[in-house]
C-alpha positions as CSV (number, residue, x, y, z in Angstrom):
1,M,0.0,0.1,-0.1
2,S,1.5,3.0,-0.9
3,A,0.4,6.5,0.1
4,E,0.1,10.1,-1.3
5,P,2.2,12.3,0.0
6,F,0.8,15.8,1.3
7,A,0.6,19.1,-1.3
8,S,3.7,21.1,-1.2
9,P,3.2,24.9,0.0
10,D,3.9,25.3,-2.9
11,D,0.2,24.2,-4.5
12,P,-2.3,26.8,-4.7
13,T,-5.1,24.2,-3.5
14,A,-3.0,23.4,-0.6
15,L,-3.6,27.0,0.2
16,A,-7.0,27.3,-0.6
17,A,-8.0,24.6,1.4
18,T,-6.7,26.1,4.6
19,P,-8.8,29.3,5.0
20,A,-8.0,31.5,8.4
21,R,-10.4,30.7,11.1
22,E,-11.1,31.0,14.8
23,L,-10.8,27.7,16.0
24,H,-12.6,27.4,19.4
25,T,-11.5,24.8,22.5
26,I,-14.2,24.0,24.5
27,S,-13.5,21.6,27.5
28,L,-15.9,19.1,28.6
29,F,-16.2,16.8,32.1
30,V,-18.4,13.8,31.9
31,N,-19.5,10.9,33.4
32,D,-17.3,7.7,32.0
33,K,-20.3,5.7,30.3
34,P,-21.4,4.3,27.1
35,G,-22.9,6.6,24.4
36,V,-21.8,10.1,25.7
37,L,-19.7,10.8,23.0
38,V,-21.7,10.5,19.9
39,R,-24.4,12.6,21.6
40,V,-21.8,15.0,22.3
41,A,-20.9,14.7,18.9
42,L,-24.6,15.0,17.5
43,V,-25.0,18.1,19.4
44,F,-22.1,19.8,16.8
45,S,-23.8,17.5,14.1
46,R,-27.2,18.6,14.4
47,R,-26.6,22.2,14.1
48,G,-23.6,21.9,11.4
49,Y,-20.2,22.7,13.1
50,N,-17.2,21.0,12.4
51,I,-14.8,19.5,15.2
52,E,-12.0,19.6,14.2
53,S,-10.3,17.7,16.4
54,L,-11.4,15.6,19.4
55,V,-9.1,13.8,22.5
56,V,-10.7,11.9,25.5
57,S,-9.1,11.2,28.6
58,P,-10.0,10.0,31.8
59,S,-9.8,12.3,34.4
60,A,-8.3,12.8,37.8
61,Q,-11.5,11.6,39.4
62,G,-12.6,8.2,39.4
63,G,-15.6,7.9,37.0
64,F,-15.6,11.0,35.0
65,S,-13.6,11.6,31.2
66,R,-12.4,14.9,30.3
67,M,-13.3,16.3,26.4
68,T,-11.7,18.3,24.9
69,I,-12.9,19.4,21.6
70,T,-11.1,22.2,18.6
71,C,-14.0,23.3,16.0
72,S,-14.8,26.5,14.0
73,G,-17.7,28.4,13.0
74,A,-19.9,31.5,14.3
75,H,-19.4,31.9,18.1
76,S,-23.4,32.8,18.3
77,T,-23.6,29.2,17.2
78,L,-20.9,28.5,19.3
79,E,-22.3,29.2,22.4
80,Q,-25.7,27.2,21.3
81,I,-23.6,24.2,21.2
82,I,-22.2,25.0,25.0
83,K,-25.9,25.5,26.5
84,Q,-27.1,21.9,24.7
85,L,-24.0,20.4,25.8
86,A,-24.4,22.0,29.2
87,K,-28.0,20.1,29.5
88,L,-27.2,16.3,28.3
89,V,-27.4,14.7,31.1
90,D,-23.6,13.3,31.8
91,V,-22.3,16.3,31.4
92,V,-21.1,17.9,34.2
93,H,-20.0,21.3,33.0
94,A,-18.8,22.4,28.9
95,I,-16.7,25.6,29.1
96,D,-15.1,27.7,25.9
97,H,-11.8,28.3,26.6
98,T,-11.3,30.5,23.9
99,G,-9.2,33.3,24.6
100,D,-9.0,32.2,28.2
101,E,-5.0,32.1,30.3
102,R,-4.5,27.9,29.6
103,Y,-1.9,26.0,28.7
104,E,-1.9,23.9,25.5
105,T,-0.1,21.4,23.4
106,E,-0.4,18.7,21.1
107,V,1.7,15.9,19.6
108,A,2.8,14.8,16.0
109,L,4.3,12.2,14.2
110,V,5.4,12.8,10.9
111,K,7.2,10.4,8.2
112,L,9.2,10.9,5.6
113,D,10.5,8.6,2.8
114,V,14.3,10.1,2.6
115,A,17.2,8.3,2.1
116,L,20.2,8.2,4.7
117,D,22.8,10.9,2.7
118,A,19.5,13.3,2.4
119,R,18.8,14.5,6.2
120,T,21.0,16.5,7.5
121,Q,18.2,19.3,6.6
122,I,15.6,17.9,8.0
123,L,17.9,16.7,11.6
124,Q,18.5,20.6,11.3
125,I,14.3,21.4,11.5
126,A,14.1,18.5,14.0
127,E,16.6,20.4,15.9
128,H,15.0,23.7,15.7
129,Y,11.5,22.7,17.0
130,K,12.6,20.6,18.8
131,A,11.3,17.4,17.3
132,K,13.0,14.2,18.3
133,V,13.7,11.1,15.4
134,V,11.9,8.1,16.8
135,D,12.3,5.7,14.0
136,Y,15.2,5.2,12.3
137,G,15.5,3.3,9.0
138,A,17.3,3.5,6.2
139,E,14.4,5.3,3.7
140,Q,11.9,6.8,6.3
141,L,12.7,8.3,9.2
142,I,9.4,9.6,12.3
143,L,9.8,12.3,14.0
144,R,8.3,13.2,16.9
145,V,7.2,17.4,17.9
146,Y,5.4,18.2,20.6
147,G,4.0,21.8,21.8
148,Q,1.6,24.5,20.5
149,S,-0.4,23.7,17.6
150,D,0.9,27.2,14.7
151,K,4.7,25.5,16.1
152,L,3.3,22.1,14.9
153,D,1.9,23.8,11.9
154,S,4.9,25.7,11.1
155,F,7.2,22.5,11.6
156,I,5.0,20.5,9.4
157,G,4.7,23.2,6.7
158,L,8.5,23.1,6.8
159,L,8.8,19.3,5.9
160,R,6.0,19.6,3.1
161,S,8.6,20.3,0.9
162,F,10.7,16.7,1.9
163,G,7.6,14.8,0.8
164,I,5.3,13.5,4.2
165,V,4.2,9.9,3.7
166,E,2.1,10.3,6.8
167,L,1.3,12.5,9.5
168,V,-0.9,12.2,12.9
169,R,-1.9,14.9,14.8
170,S,-3.2,14.2,18.4
171,G,-5.3,17.2,19.3
172,K,-5.0,19.3,21.3
173,I,-5.3,19.6,25.0
174,L,-5.4,22.2,27.4
175,M,-5.7,23.4,31.1
176,A,-7.1,26.5,32.4
177,R,-4.3,28.2,34.1
178,G,-4.5,29.7,38.2
179,D,-7.4,28.6,39.9
180,T,-10.4,28.4,37.0
181,T,-11.9,25.7,35.9
182,T,-11.4,23.4,33.1
């Protein structure tokens, strides 16, 4: 099975596919029960909102999970979505963290097809972004990078010209700073 490489930054269709838009980040504290994820996704779907990324993980308290959802769309619609999410039985609370003081991060794995003799420039880029080589094969290498989304976007943008074979991103996770609830 061969994978199609991602479009180069010089490709005008690649630029058109990523319009500038404000991303909203919502955190949900939910009961850890079957079907909760489906009910949450349906709230977004009914309002025509696209979920850009979704991360679900156990919380520090047993029986509960934390969901971090990144989405884009009209702010007025987002307010309605948050109100509807808060009404769901298994949602303890729903908070829009857009514009809040918060710490956020995500992880990306990037696989590149590159011969051994052509790796110097890629390794220099990786060093600059504090990325780690996690698999070093004869014809391919895999890099892991973490940080804020714009850092990952920049890193991936620089690597596109080398021919990215595969790309996996974890989605954003965040925590509110100070005594603010996440």
